[in-house]
N, C-alpha and C positions, 0 to 999 in steps of 0.2 A: 504494500500500500504506500509506503514511503517513497518508492521510486516513481509511482504514478504522480504523486504530488510534485516531485521534482521535475518530472517531464512536463506537467501542466504549467508550472512556474516558468520553465525555460521557454515553452511555447508562447505564453503570454508576454514574456519579455521580447521575444522576436516580433510579435504583433505590435507591441508598444513601440519598438524601434522602427517598424515599418510605418506606423502612423506619424511618428516624429519626423522621419525622413520625408514623408509625403508632405507634411506641413511645411518643412523647410524648403522643399522644392517649389511648392506653390508660392511661398514668400519670395524666393529668389526670382522667380519668373515675374511676379508682380513688381518687384523693385526695379528690374531691368526695363519692363514695359513703361513704368513711370519715368524712368530716366530718359528713355527715348522720346517721351512726350514733352520733355523739358528742354527748351533751347539753351537755357543757362548751363545745364549739365553737359550738353554736347559742344558748347562753345570751346574752341581751342583744339578740337579733335577733327578728324576727317569724317566722323560719323554724322549722319543726318537723320532727321525724323523719318524720311522715306525708307531708311534701312531697317526699320522696326520689324518688318515682316520676314527679314532674312536671317536673323540671328538664331543660334541654337545654344542651348545650355550645355556647358561642358561639366561644370561642377561648382561647388561653393564651399566656403569656409565659414564656420560659425564661431561665435564667441558668446558665452553665457546664454546659450539656447536661441540666439538670434543670428540671422545671416549677416556676416560682416563683409564678405567679399564674394563676388560672383564672377566666374570665368565663363566667357562666351566665345563662340566662333562665328565668323560671318564671311560670306563670299561677297566681295564687292567688285565692281567693274569700273575702276577709275580710268580716266583718259591720261595718257602720258603727258600730253600738252593740251591746254584749253582749246586750241584750234584743231586738234587731231580728230579724225573720224574713227580712229582705232580705239578700242577699249580692251584693257587687259582684264583677266580674271585673277583676282588676288584673294587668297585665303588668309584671314587675319584672326589672331586671338587677342582678346581684350580682357582686362580685369576691371570690374566695377567696384570701387571702394565705397561702400554704403555710407559710412560715417562722414566721409569727405565729399560725397556726391560728385565723384569724378571717375572718368574712364582712364585707364592706362593701357596703352598698346603694348602687348607682350612680344608678338612676333608677326611676321607677314611673309608669305611665300607667293611669288608671282608665278602662278600656274601656267600662264600663257608663255612666258619665257622658258620655263622648265620643259615645256612640251615642244620647244623649237619653233613656235608659231609667231614669234615676235615680229617678224618682217611681213606678215600677211596684211 
């Protein structure tokens, strides 16, 4: 009987952890959505409100049970020059620092150049 109680306790801890992670995931998504809706947060970055539908959640860090940082990935199509008709496909990773309400670019990969199609 004692082992059944331990198994039930372990199972409920797993369910509790699942609900906690689900809540944090929703919070992370909401925070990034709100950030993309705020021109002040995007100011100084290459991100724009029109990119809001393109980002994907990579992960998040928490502090004291709240989301503190959110890592996202986004595929953008910037032009190498303002007058250029060519658009590159660039994969970028960003971190949104919640307390500071700011995005920080972590990395970027020009997929167009990597595939050898830069001159097209």
